[in-house]
N, C-alpha and C positions, 0 to 999 in steps of 0.2 A: 697578245696576252690572253691567257685562258681565264675564263670567269671562275671565281671562287665557288666551290660547291655550296649549295644551299643545304644547311642542316635543319631538318625538320625537328621541332620539339618532340621529345619523347612523350608518348601517350601516358596519361595518368594511369597508375596501376589500379586494377579493380579493387573496390572496397572489400576489405577483409573482415570477417566476423572475428570478434575478440576470442581468444583461446583461453579457456578456464580449466582448472583441474577437474571440475565436475561438469561434464557436458550436459547441456539442456536439449540436445537434439533428441527428438522423439518424445519429449516431455510435454505434458499439457498443464497449463497454469490458469487458474481462475482468479481474476482480480475483481473482488467485490467492491463496487464503487469505482470501477475502472474508468468512468467518464470524468472523474474529478481530477484536480491538478496532480496530486501524488499518484493516483491510480493510473492516469494516462502516461506519466513519465515512466512508471514501473512497467507498464505494458510494453512500451517501446524498448526498454532495456532488456527485458526478458525475451522479447521476440528477437532482438539482435543477437542474443546469446543462443538462439536456436529453438526456443519454446514455441509451441502453439498456444495462442492466447484466447481465453474467453473472458469478456468483461460484462459486468452487469450495469444496468441502469434501472431507475425506478419507473413505476407505471405512471403514464399520463402527465408528466411534468416538463416535457420538452427535451429531456435527456436523450431520447433515441437519436436526435440529430447530432448531439455532441458525441454520443457513442459511435455513430457512423463515421464521424470525422476522425476519431481515434483509430478506428479500424483501418480507414483509408491510409492513415499515416504509417501503419505497421507494414503494409505491403503483404504479398502472398494472398492466398485464397482460402486458407483453412481456418482463419481466425473467425471468431463469432461474438456477437453482442446479443444478450438476452435480458429480459426484464426479471427483476426479483425485488422483494421487499424484506429486509432483514428483520423487520418486526412481525412478519407473517411467515411462520415456518412452512405452511403449505406451499408457498411460492418457492421456498428453498428446496423442498422435496421435488417439486416439478422441475426446477433447474437441474437438480442432480440427475433426474431421469433423462433430461435432454442431453446432458453432457455424456452420460453413460451410453446412450443410444448413438450419439454422433462419434465419440472418440473411444469409448470402451475403457477409459481410465481417467484418473486425475492424479497429478504428482505434486503440484504446488498450489497452495491456497494463500492468497494475500487478502487480509481483512482491511480494506481501505475505506469502508463506508463509515460515516459518522457525521455528527452535527454539533454545533454549540450555539449559545446565545450569551453575549456578554452581560454579566450581572456583577456590579461592584460587590466585593466580598463583605463589606460592612453593611450592605443593604439587605438584611435578612428577610424582610417582608417581600422583596422583589423576587426572591428565589421560592416561587410558589410550589405547592405539591405537584401540580400538573407539569410544570417545567422540570422538576426533579425527576418525575417518572419518565418523561420523554427522553431526557438526557441519558438515563440509565437503560431505557428500553433500546435505544439505538446504539449507544456507545459501549455498553457491556452485554446486555442480554442478547442483542442482535449478533455481536461477534461470537458469543458462545454458541448461539443457535446455528450459525453457519458452520462452525467447527464440528458440532454434534452431527449435523446433517451429512457432512462430507467425510467424516472420520472413516467410515467403511471403505470408501474409494481410495483414500490416502493410505490406509493400512494395506490394501490390496496391492498398491504400487510397490511396497517394500522399501521405498526410498522417498517417502512422503515428507512434505515440509509445510508447516503453517507459519506465516509471518503476520502478526497483528501490529497495527499502528497504535502505539501508546503515546506518551508525551512526558517531557520532563516535569510537567505540572503534577504528575503522579507522586513525585517525591519532594518537589520544591513547594507545593501548595500555592504556587503562583500561576494563575491561569484565568481563563475567561469567566469562570464561576467556581464556587466551592464544589458544586455537584459535578462539574466537568473534571475537576482535579480528582475527586473521589472515584469517578467512573474509570479514569485512566489508571489510578492505583489498583483498581480491580482487574484491569487488563494485565498488569504486571503479575499479580497473584495468580490469575488464571493461567498465564503463560507457564509459570513454574509448576503449577499443579498438573496441567495437561502434558507437560514435557515428561513427567514421571509416568503417567498412566498410558500415554500413547507410544512410548518407547518400547522396543527399538525400531519399529517400522516407520514411525513418524517423528521428525524433529519439530520442536515448537519454539519459536523465537519471537521477540518483539523488537521493533525499532522505535526509538523514543526521540522524536524531534523536539527542538526548541521552537522558536518562531520561524515560520516558513512563509515565503513570499507567494501566497496563493490567496484566493478569495474565500477561504474557509471561514474566517472570522469576519463577518460583515461589519463595515464601519471603520476598520483599521486602514489608515492611509499612510502616505509617504512619511509624514511626521512621526508616526509611531515606529515605523521601520527604521528611520534614521536614529531615533532615540535608542532603540534596542541594539542597533549595529554599533553605536558608540560605546555601549556598556558590555559588549561581547568581546572576549579576548581575540577572536579572529577578525573582528571589526566588520562583520557583515552578517546578515541573516541568511538562513538556508534558502535555496530554491528547491523546487520539486525534484530536480535531478540529484541533488545531494541525498535526499531520502531514498529515492529509487536506487541509487548506487549501493546503499547499505542493504536494501532488500535483495538486490541482485547478488551481492556478496554472500548473503545467507544461503542462497541457492547454489552458488558456484564455487565458493571459496571456504566457507565455514562448515565443512562437512562433519566435523567432530564437535560441534557446538549445539547444545539444546538447553532450553530453560533460561537463556540469557536475555537481558534487556540491553540493547545496543543504542547508546546515545549518539545522536547526530545533532549537536547543538552549538558547535563552534566554541565550546567551553563556557557557554552562558551559565550553566548550573554550578560552576566552580565558586 
């Protein structure tokens, strides 16, 4: 009897980059706050779609190590991590000079830097002047300053895109503090205003998450997440990839959209 032929298992096909209507090959994307949860997930998705990625980290707070880990996860050799502080425009101008010298262009800007501190809405005294100023300085003024700094490069692209991270707190008035809700409402207004003035060379959009499973709001644990999940129509909270997918869609699928606020909240705001 002849031995049965041994059939070797077929080799796994090589991983394929997703195909999108708008290719990101040759595009350069700056992810401000790219070492954070949403920023890191966005960096990975945009890189998978073909973009070269620049991420920022803050000065002297340990983030360079995190930023290096994000870069290592992207693969390739042309991605970059650089320091910047959205509250200091001089560092943003220096960042612009470095990007222009290295790549000669910028096509996509993602504003993912931000911070908050939980303050019960009824505790008016706890929302101090200093905290209000800090929340607006980072979450509104900082995002505007980044767009203002990079608008010339984005316009020169001819196909520029800005995506800012807002929040459903902007219109539900339910969030970590009243000031945070107000700052995010300001992001929505800014998105619409800049969509008019930067068109047609640059599209301006905002992505508006509900509760996201990251460490952005300190002190929130599994009990909070479980409670929110139970009250959300899709019965879960978002993860960073949910938000990153919406941002990537802005760059690759929604080529005729500008000035829009895209909710990624599982129906929580209904």
